[in-house]
N, C-alpha and C positions, 0 to 999 in steps of 0.2 A: 657500408650504406645502411642508414637507419631504417627501422621497420616503419611501414605506413601507420598512421594513426587509425587503428582499427582493433576492436576487441578480439577479432579472430586472429590477429597477428601472433598471439601467444601460442596458438595451436601448433604450428609447424616447429616452433622452438621447443615446446614441451614434448612433442612427438619424437624429436631427435634426442632430447636429454633423457626421457623416461618413457620409451615407446610402449612398454608392457604395463605401465601403471594404469589401473582402471580409472577411466574418466567418469563413467556413468553406469549405474545399475538401474534397470527399470523392471517393474512388475508386469507380468503378463495378465491375460484375462482370468487366469486361474489363481492369481495372487502370488505365484511363485516368481522368483527373480531369476528367470532363465536367460535373460538378455543382459549382456555386459559389453561395453565398448571400451577398449583401451584408448590411450591418447593417440597411438598410431592409427587405429581404426577410425576414430572420430575425425582425425585430420584427413586421412585418405578418402574416406567415404564422403565427407563434406566437400572435398575437392572435386570428386566425381559429380556430385549433385550440382555444384556450382558451374562446372563446365556444361552439364546438360541444360541447366537453366539458361545460361548465356546463349546456347545454341537455339533456344526457343524465344529469345528476345528479352529475357529478364536479365538486365544488365545494370550498369552503374546508374543510379537514380531512379530505377523503376519502382514505383510504389506497389507493394505486393501485400494484399490482405492474407494473413495467416490465421486459419481457423483449424488448428490441429491440437489434439489433446497432448498432455505431457508424456509422450511416448518417445522412443529413440528417434522416430521420424521428425518430431518437433525440433529437437536439438540439432540433429543433422541438418535440417532445413534452415534453421535460423543461422547457423554458422556458415552455411553455403551462401545465404543471402548477404551476410556481412562480407564474405570473401569476394563476391562479385560487385560489392558496392551498391546493391539494391537497397530499398527502403522498406523493411517490414512494417506493416500496419497491424497493431494488436488492439482488439476491442474485447472487453469482457463479454462472453456469450450470454451471461445471465441477465443483462440489462433488458429493460422494456423493449419489445420488438420494434416499436415505432422509433425509439431512440437509437436502437441498433441500426436500423435502416438509414436514419439521418446521419449517423456517424460514418457509415460506409459510403453514403452518398457524398459527404463532405470530403472524404479522403480521395475520391475520384481515382481509385487504384486502377492501374493498367494490367494487373495480374491478380489472380485469386487462387490460393492453395488451401484445400480443406479436406476434412474427412468426408465420406460419402453423404452423411446427413447434412453437412453444411453446403455441399454442392447442390443437393436437392432443394434446400431452403433458398439458395441463391436464385434458382430458377423460379420457384413458386412465389417467393416474396419480393422478387425484383431487386436483390442486393447487387451492388457493384456491376451495374449493366455495362459500364464502359470497359470492363476487364476484357482484354483481347487474348490473354493467355490464361488457361484454366487447367489446373493440375489437381488431381485427387490422390489421397493416400490409400484409396481403396484398391482392391485387386483388379478391378476393371474400370476403364475410363468412362463410366457413366456420368453424363452431364459435364464432361471434361474433355480436354484435348489429349491428355496423357496421364499415366499414373506416375507417381513419384519414383516407383521402382524402375520404370522405363527411362525416366530422366537420368537416374543414377547409372543405369546400364549404358546409356548413350554417351555419358561423360567419362566412363571408366578408361583409364590409361591416358587421360589428357594431361596429367601431371599437376604440379602445384598451381593453385589459383589464389591470388590475393591482389585485389585492386589497389592502386597506389592512392588510396583515399587520404585526404588532408583533414586537419582538425575541424574546419568549418563545414565540411560536407555533411549533409543530412544523413543520419544513420538509421533512424527509425521514427515512427509516429506512434506514440503510446497514449491511448485514450485513458483519461481519468475514470474512476469508478462511477462518477455521477451521483455520489451520495448526497450532495447538496445542490444538485441541478443537472442539466443535460451534460453528459460527458464531453470533455474537450480534448482535442488531439494535441498532445504535447510534442513539440518538435525536438528530438534529440539529435545533436550533432556528435560526430565521433569523439570530439574532445570531452563531451559530457560523460560518455561511457568510460573513457580512459581515466578521467578524474575520479569517477565513482569507484572503479577498481582500486585505484591507489589509496583513496581516502578510507575505504572499508578495510583494506589490508592493514593500513597503519593504525586506524582507530581501534580495531579489535585484535590486532596482533596475529592476523591470519598467515599461516605458513604452509608451503606446499607439503602434500602428504596427508593432510587431514581428511576426515570422512564426514561429509555434510549430509543432513537430511533436510532439504529445503521444501517446506510444505507450501510455498508460494512459487510456482514454476518459473516465472521470470527471474527470480533470484538465482536459480540453478544455472542461468546463462553466465553468471560471474564465476562460477566454480572452476571451469576449465582455464580461464584466464588467471586464476589464482593458484593453479596446480593442485586443486582439491579433487576428491572423488565424490560425486553426487550419488546419493541413494534416493531415487524418486519414490516418495511414499505411496502406498497402496490406499488411496483415498480420492474422493472427489475434491479437487482443489477449489471448486466454487462453493463448497460447503464445509469449511474447516470445523465449524461448531458440531458437525455430525460425524467427524472422523472416529474410526474405531481405535481406541487406544491400544488394544491388544495387537493389532496389526502394526502399529507404529513401534511398539516395544519389541515385537518380533524382529523387525528390520534393524532396529538399533542394536539389539543383542547379537544378531547373526553377523552383522558387518562391522561391529565395533565402532558405531557412529560416535564421533568426538564432538560434533557441534550440530545444532539444529536451529532452523529459523521457522517461526510460526506467528500467526496473529494472536492477539489476546484471547480470542475465542478458542483457538487450538490449545493455547497454554492452559486454559481452564479445563479442557478435556483431560489433559495429562495430569493436572493438579488434582482433579477430583478422582481420577483413577488411582492415584496414590502409590504407584509402584516406583521404587528407586530407579535412577538413571545413572548407574555407576561408571559408564564409559564416557558420559557426556561432560565435557569440561567447559563448553561455551554454549550459552543459549542466547538467541537474539529474538526479540519480539517487537513488532511495529505494526502500524496501521491505525492505532488508537491508544489512549492511555491504558496501561495494564493495571487492573485493580490490585490494591496493596495485598489483599488476602491471597491472590493468585501468585504474586511475586514471592510471598512468604512460603507458600506451599511448594512451589517449584524449587526454591533455594534449599528447602529441607530435603528434597529428593536427589539433589546433586551432590557430587563429592565435595569435601570441605574446600578444596582449592578452585572450584569451578566458578565461573562468572556468568551473571545474567545481565545482558545488555539490553537497554530499551532505547534505540535510536529514535530521534525525532526528524521528520522530514515529510516530503510529499512527492508525488510523481514529478512535479515540476522542479524539485530540488531535493536531493538526497545524497548523503546524510547532512543534516544541519547541525544537530547537537546530539549528545549521547550521555547517558548516565548508567552507572552500574547498579545492580539490584541492592547490594548492601547499603550503598549511600541512599538509595531511594527509600529503603525501609527506615533509615534514621529520620527521614523527613515525613513519615506517614502521619504523624500527629498533626503536622502543619497542614497537610492536605485535608485531613478530616475535620479541621476547624476553619476551612475556607480559604487557604492560601493558593489553591490551584494545584496542578500536578507539575512537579519539577522534572524537566527534561534534560537537565545537566548543563554542560558547558559546550560552547560551539566547537565543532570539529575543525581544526586548522586545515586550510587557511581561510575558512569562512569568516566574514565580518557580519555579525548579527546586530541589528539596531532596532529600537522601538520608536515608532512614530505615532502621531496623534491619530485617533480613530476617525476615519471618514469613508464614506461609500463612493466618493468621487474619484475620478482618475487623477493621478499626479504625474504629469509629463516629465518634469525635471526634478532631480534631487536637490534639497536644500536642508542644511542643518537646522534651520528654523522649525522643521517638522518634528524634530526629536522631542520626546517627552522627558520629564525630569526623572532621575534615578528612582526606581521603585514604583513608578506610576505605570498603570496598565495602559497599553496601547497596542497597535498592530505590529506584529513581528515581521521584520524584513531581513533578507539575507542577500549578500553579494559574495560570490565565490565561484570556483571552477565548475560546479555542477548546476549552477542556477541557469535554467533554460531561458531562452530569450523570446519565444513566441508560441502562440497556439496556431495550429494549421487552419487557415481560412477563418479565423475568429478574431478579426481586428478589434472589435469592441472589447472583447474579453482580454485581449492582449494589452490594450491601453489601460484597463482597470487593474491589471496584475503586475505590470512592469513599469519601472521608473528608470529613466536614463540619467546616469551620473557621469559627469566629466571629471577627469582626474589628471594627475601628472603623467600617467602612462597611457592616457587615452580614455575613451568612453567605455563604461561597463554597464551591465544590466543589474538592477536591484529588483529582486523578486519579492512581491508582497505575498506573504503566506496565507492571508485571509484568516489568520488566527490572532487571538488576543493573548497578551502575555506581558511579562516584565522581568527585569533582572533584580536579584536580591543583592544584599551587601557583599556576598561572597562571590559574585560574578556568575551565579547559576541562573539559567533561564527557566521561567515558570510559565506553563501553558494554562490559559484560563478559559479556552473554548473557542469555537468558530465565531468569527465576526458576524456572519450572517445569522447566527443563532442566538445572539445576545438579546436580552429582553430589556427594552427601554420603557420604563414607567414614567409617570409625570414627575417623580421625585428622584429616580436613580437609574443606573444601568446595572443589570445583573448578568454575570457570566456563568455559563453552564458548569464549568469545571471548578468554580468557586462555591457553587451552591449544591450540586448533586452529591459530592462526597460527604458533605455534612449529614445528609439524610440517609446515605448508603450505610451508615453505621448501625442502623436499626437491624436487629438480628433476624427479622422476618423478611427483610427487603433484599432482593437480588440486585436490583439497580433502579435508579430513578432518572427522570429526564425533565428538565425545566423547559417549559414552552411559554410563549406569550400570546395572549389573545387580544385582538384589536390592532389598531394602527400604532406603529412604532412612535414612541414619545408619549403614548397614553395607554400602553399595554397593561394587561392584567396578568401577573405571573401565576402560573399553575404548575403543580408538580404531578407528573405522571409517574405511577409506581408499578413496577413488576415485582411480584413476590416470589419467594422460593416455592418450589413445588410442595404441595401438601398443605399449604396454609388455607384454611377454610374461608369461604366468602363471608361467613358470619363474623369474621375477625376484622373486616375492613374498617368499621367505625372506630374500633379500639386503636388500630394501627394508625389511622388518619389523625386521631387525637394525639397519639404519642409522637408522630412526626411533627405536628405543629409545635408540640412542647420542645422537641429537639431544636427546631428552627428558631424558637424564641430566645435561645441562648446566644445568638450571634446577630450582629447588626444587619448584615447583608442577607440573612435568611429569614429574619423576623416577619417580613411582609409576605413570605410565600406560605400562605395558609389555606389554599384551596387544593384539594387532592383528588385525583382520579386514578382508579386502578385499571391496569391493562394486562391482558393475559400473556402477551409475548410481544415485546417491542419489535418494530421493523428495524432491520439492520442492513448495512451495505452488502453488496453481492460479492465483494472482493475478499474482505477479511471477516465478515460476519461480526464486526465489533463496533463500527460506528453507528450510533443510534440515529434512525431517521426521524429527527425532531420535526422536520417540516411536515411529514405525514402524520406524526403524533399531534401536532398543533391543529391540523385540519380535523382529525378524529376528535380531539378534545373539544373543539368548538361545537361539533355536533352533539357530543355528550352533554355539554353544559346546557344547550338548548333543550335537551330532554330531561334536565334536572338530575343528572346522575352524579354530579360533583359533590364531594364531602367538603362542606364549608364550616367555619367556626360558628358556634351557636351565638346568635345575637342576644345581647343582654338587654333586659327590660329597663326602661327608665333612664 
């Protein structure tokens, strides 16, 4: 009899094959890694929790908000929910409180599991009022019906738990970070998780027995299904840019970490720390384009045979394409002269196609929508991980999904909301978010084709292109964040030098207005995606105050 389509189905199999292999190591409040779970323990304890949840009415299809930090309880709970066929609802806790309440309201969860602070906030702020089952990870059931420990005790001895879930059953609702708008709940079916595990394994050559340091907790959920050992880092996962590199290095050295995943912001932390990573043979970074200087520095810290992968994708569809760091570095000059950022080749069996840019919905697929080779358009993907809907967001679903009829039936084509093109070698290039393009009276400017040109200035940490005014008549403006230590008195000189750099390329020549910002707003999930919408609003206010550096008008 075949296994149910369920990411948790791998646990009992691995517990039987390698019961004593460490599945997970977690730091305690003192930073020491006193807690370790073997595959046998993770399987047995998640079975007990699953049975206890079922006894309290959390069963197949029950939407359950999970607000638990990346502790052993989080992973035990998530696998227990998968085993009973419940639907975990995950929302980034760092988003705006009003947006968080809206997301939780939309999810209409029937159960709520959280740390004591989340349980208190639920009562005070009115989160998830419809939740009829409330469980806390705390020692006492304050603002809850029971503690997670009591749930596990009640389910002890119940035996194996694994619902006979099928591919199309809803497995989870994962909210986007909301970096370009209000977060949306992405509906994941069990087949999406199963496909992600298979595609990540094949794309990166992941084999059982490796030791992973996943600095983005949801990625740690894949590790048990891949037979890996997860070492949960001692850091705040919502602030990767503020991680202590010494703590990361200590865990890497102590447990012989062979691979790590982190956002570009965390990669920069390790790159600037500059200490070699002799045991690490595979690094993966996603969430935003990784700056070329960070790739170069990280590659220099790794063993000669190590690989640095930068997959491209989104919550709605991951992975889409992938490129290795060495190849990326060979294309650095093209990025710095306005080609965009190469994100590699599509991961099989994805079909990635480029269509004409439009902000309108496209109900049905037509090949007439395709652009010519080499032309910039919107990136679309059809494949086994392309999700098909947003939860209770019909309007957003219509804008992001295209129905395509084929010989084997209908499939969903996901619109990435990103602009890009294929080069002559079949590589996909990312040019920026569609919603962040700047459309002037004369041309369309893409952020990833403009900013890397200006980022080459030695005093510049990063830049952000924004547009002021109505699309179609926007004025392009370059926001600039400088390296620490650059004096304010240098702004006029740097602005003039940036304009000179821009004059060397057709697509940057018109970007001649410069504003300096102390620290760009970034997304809450990866601390890497620049909040250009917020910057545009700020820039408009600064322009009205006359703070912008503009070219000197010539007399006569």
